[in-house]
C-alpha positions, -999 to +999 in steps of 0.1 A: +731-390-762+745-422-777+725-452-786+736-471-755+726-442-733+692-440-749+687-477-744+696-474-707+672-445-702+644-464-719+650-494-697+647-473-665+615-457-678+600-490-688+608-503-653+589-474-637+560-480-660+559-517-652+558-509-615+529-486-622+510-512-643+516-539-617+507-516-588+539-527-571+558-559-578+588-580-569+620-581-590+609-614-606+574-601-614+589-570-631+614-591-651+586-614-663+564-584-672+591-565-691+613-593-704+643-574-690+670-598-677+670-599-639+707-588-636+700-558-658+668-550-640+684-552-606+710-526-616+683-502-628+662-507-597+691-499-575+697-466-594+660-457-593+660-463-555+690-442-550+673-414-570+641-419-550+619-427-580+611-461-565+610-475-530+613-511-518+589-525-491+587-561-481+606-572-512+582-553-534+591-523-555+567-493-555+566-459-571+583-432-549+566-399-540+593-381-559+573-389-590+542-373-574+563-342-567+575-340-603+540-346-616+526-317-596+553-295-610+544-305-645+507-300-638+514-264-628+541-257-654+519-229-669+508-204-642+477-196-663+463-230-655+452-215-622+427-192-638+412-221-657+409-241-625+390-213-609+366-209-639+361-247-640+352-248-603+328-219-607+311-235-637+308-269-618+290-252-590+266-234-614+257-265-635+260-291-608+280-314-630+316-324-635+338-299-654+373-309-666+402-290-682+425-310-705+455-302-726+469-320-757+503-336-755+517-362-779+484-367-797+465-375-765+445-354-740+454-354-703+431-341-676+447-315-654+417-304-634+385-323-627+361-301-607+329-314-592+305-306-564+304-342-552+332-348-527+333-385-535+341-378-571+366-350-566+395-352-590+390-389-599+399-382-636+430-360-629+460-374-648+439-396-670+446-398-707+420-397-735+425-404-772+417-376-796+392-396-817+371-410-788+367-381-764+349-348-764+380-330-753+401-347-779+377-341-808+374-304-797+411-300-799+414-320-831+389-297-848+412-267-841+442-283-858+451-275-894+438-300-920+474-311-926+479-320-890+446-338-888+455-359-918+489-367-903+472-378-870+448-400-888+475-416-909+499-422-880+476-431-852+453-461-848+416-454-840+408-481-815+372-489-805+364-485-768+327-489-771+303-496-799+299-459-804+336-451-810+345-436-843+371-459-860+365-449-896+388-422-909+363-406-932+337-406-905+362-389-881+369-362-908+332-356-912+328-353-874+356-327-873+337-306-899+306-308-878+325-297-847+339-267-866+304-257-878+287-260-844+316-248-822+316-278-798+324-315-797+303-343-782+313-377-768+283-400-771+295-428-749+325-433-772+351-436-746+332-451-717+297-466-715+274-444-695+295-412-699+284-384-722+304-352-725+304-319-744+337-300-749+348-266-762+384-257-772+402-228-754+425-209-778+456-190-771+457-153-783+477-165-813+449-190-822+467-222-811+450-246-787+455-238-750+433-266-738+397-277-736+368-274-712+341-300-709+311-310-689+305-347-685+280-370-668+254-398-673+234-393-705+201-394-686+211-364-664+227-340-688+206-314-707+207-311-745+241-307-762+236-271-773+225-261-738+257-275-723+277-259-751+264-224-744+274-227-707+309-239-717+313-212-744+304-185-719+332-197-696+356-201-725+351-165-736+360-154-701+391-176-700+403-165-735+398-128-725+419-135-694+446-151-715+447-120-737+452-099-706+479-121-693+498-120-726+497-082-727+510-077-692 
């Protein structure tokens, strides 16, 4: 792909992201948000409409359901995710708390399944991204990486603060990784969101690489001690990893 083709593709994708950020917007509003010339933007929007990635209603552009369809296909791109969903649902029913499964992609965690016994909260975190340094799932995955990859991540990525508890110091994060490796689980002490505590355990592939993470999250006042939560997670992870071994040998 040539430089001009890459630029065209990037413009279209930035347009889609702008519509997402603005939760629907007019041509002028998208142009102001992206600094893309109106004439150029209009051409891209026409193409995106033709391809059904966006729709236009009452002079406002919105994301098309084709993106939902593609997202669902991505979410189920690995058939083994189904067995994790079942285990997460079973665990959520046993502990009475929210249980999430996340995978690492491009140095971030994305929630694929968010199981809870409360219908009002069902799946509210699905699709949400979390940084590696500020979330239990992210730190659990980070601790499974090689030392070389961890140092590359720390050097290349910023460590933004989301709350007063967020780890933003590189040496402190490295020390946290060592603690996670020793105890076998990671803890988010309201580092991503105020009022949210979580404990996570990594799920490994048969070859030792990270398949994903499983976590239990909830308000700090309601959750039991970290090690108690960790034992429940570790029990479920052992079952999942055994199933992954069976899948790989079939």
